[in-house]
N, C-alpha and C positions, 0 to 999 in steps of 0.2 A: 947677696942672692936675692933675686925678685922673688917674693912669695906669691904663688898662684892660688887664690882664694876663691874656691866655688861659692856660688850664691845660692840660697834658697828663699824665694820670694812667696810669701802667703797670701792668699785671697780666697776668702770662702772655704779655708780648710784645706786647699789644694795647692800644690807646688805650680806656680805660673810665673810666664815672663811677659811683661809689657814691650809696648814699641812706644819709645820717647816718654816713658812713665803714663801713658794714657790708659786709665782704667778699662776703655772702651775698646781697647786693643789688646785684650789679655788673650794667651794661649796658654791652656793647662795642660800640663806635662804629667802630673800624678797627683793621686789622691791621697798619696801615704809620705808625707815629708817625713818621717822617721826612716822609713826604708830608704828614702832618698839621701838623707845624711850618712846613713851607714855606707851607702854606695861610694860617696864621695870620700869617705874616711878609708875605705878598703882599697880604692885606687891611689891613696897616698896624699891626700888633702892633710894638710898640717893646721887648718883653721877653716872654720865657716862663717860664713856672712849671712844671717838671716834677717828679713826685712818682713815687718808685720805691715802689709800694704794697706789692709783695712784700717789698721791703727793710725797709718800715716794720714789717710783722708778724713778719718773720724776725729783724731787729735787726740786720741788715749789708746792703750794696749788692747786689742782684740784677742790675740792669738797666744797669750801668755801659757795656756795649758798645753797647746801644742810645741811650744819651744821648750816648756818644761821637760817634755818628753824627749825631744831631740836632744836636748843637754845630757840627760840621763843616760841615754843609749849609747852615746860616742864618748870618746877617750880625748878628742882633741878640742882646743877652746872653740868657743861659740861666740861671734859678735852680734850683737841685736840692735836693731834700729827699727824706726817707724812708730810714730804716736808718742814718742818719749817726752813730754812737753813740760813736765814738773819734777822735782824733786823725788817724789813718791813713785812716779813712773819710773824712774831710773832705780829705784831701790827695790821697787816689785821685779825688775828684770834682773837685777842682779841676785835676787833672793832665790830665784829658780833655777839659777846654774850658768848665768851669763858670764863669760870671762870678762867682757867688756860690753859697753852699751854706745850706741852711735846716736847722737842728737844734731839735728839739722835747723829746723825751725826754731827751736829755743835760742839756738846760737845766734842766729841771724836777727831775731826781733828784740832779744833781752841778752844784748851784749854786756851790760852792766852785771849779769849774773853770772858771768862766765869764770871769773876769777874765783868765786865763791865754788861754783861746781868743781872747778879744777883742783882747789885744795880739798875739796871734800871726798872727791873720787879718783883722784890722781891717774895713773896709767890705764885706768880701768874706764875712762873717759875719751871718747873720740868724738871729733866734730865731722860731720858730713857738709860739705859745699857742694851745692848742686848747680851749676851754671847753664845758661844757654847765651850765646855769643858775648861771654865773659861776664854776664849779670846773674846774680844768684836768684834762684827760684826757691820758694819755699811752700809749705804745708801740701806736702806730696807732689811738688813740682807745678802746683795749679796756678800760683801767684808770682808775678815779676815784682822782685823788691827793687830798691834803687842802689843797692850794693854792688859794687864790682867784687868779683871773685878775689881778686888778690887784695884789695882793701879788708875784705873780711878775713882773708887768711892771716894776714899781719895782726887784726886784732885778736884773732884766736890764738896766734902764738904768744902775744903778748899777755894774754889773759894766763898762760902757763900751761896750754894743751900741748902734748907730744905728738899727737897722730891727728891728720886730717886726710879724710877720703874724699877725694875730689872726682866728680862725675860729671861728663859732659853731656847733658840732657839730651841734645840734639842726636847723639851718636847711641845712645843707650838702646839695645834691642835690635839695632839696625844691621848688625854684622858689618860694616863698613870700616872698621879700624877705629883706633882711638885717634883723639885729636892731640897729635903729638906735639903741636906747637904750644897747645894750651897747657898741657902736662908740664913741658919745659917752663912755660913762664911761671906757673904754679910753683913748681920746685924752685926757682931761682927767687921767688917772693918772699920766702921763708926758709928757716933752718930746721923746721920739726919736719918729722917723717911724714912722707906723702903716699897715699894708696889711690892709685889711679883706676877709673871704673868707667865703662861705657864703649861700646864697639869693638871690644878686643875679640876677634873671631878666628884667629889662627896663630900658629907658632912664629909666623914671620911679624905679626902684631908685636907679639911679646918680644921678639929680637929687638926689633925697633925701639922698645921702651929701654929695654937693657943697653942697647946700643947709645942711648943719650949719656949714659956715664953718670948719673946723676947720684951723688951718695946718699941723698935723702930720699929718693923714690924707692919705697920700700916693698909694694906689693900690688898685684893686680888683681881685680875682682871680674871673675868671668862667671856668665850665666848662659845666655842664649846659645852661644856656639857648642857649649857641652851638652844643652839638652837637645839640639837639633842634629847632634854628632856631626859638626863640622869640624870639631877638633877633639881630639882626647886629652883628658887631663894629665896623662903620662907625658905627652908630646909638647904640651905648653910647658909642663915643669921642666923638660930636657932643655927648651929652648931660654928658659929663665936660668939655668945652670952652664949657658955656654961659655961664660969667660971665667968660670972656676978653675 
């Protein structure tokens, strides 16, 4: 079954959503991230995706205290990303209750360290591959790299990473639907688990992902559609279970 994973993006202590990752295009939805986490848990979420946006742009964690309160308040696992650029950052996030950590820029710019990180943190380490037009973006999506998304995915898998979050930056926060072809290409490039993100706005989008029939497509991260009321978590989860 495709897991539907609500996102909580933190900026200046608030729950926000960005358009295409741009910090100047932020919409605030709540100044109480803990209550938001409790809401998604109460509505049936089995996992949360929490991103420290300020940390992603700064290059080091900024919202560990808030993330710690979120992890303590709910029973479901929390995967945490944003600004986790070295081993100590990863350890700090795990020590406050994160079930898994998500690294992006580190994986892209320091591929030689991936194997060491994979052996050190095992299944608790997830790599985020954020791309636009098939090319990886880094440092909070502000920089264009020279790496192709599929190329990086193969390196990540070879290093021993079991899960990749793949985001099409151009779709993120736009409510225009996911890049189905890009997700299909990503899943076909590797055998490790893929979680898709970017643009998912309706049960039909979830159905389209499920309809790909890809065994390694394990989850979909949803943000703006939930916060804008375009879709309910319940309906998205029902669409994810359609082939059970």
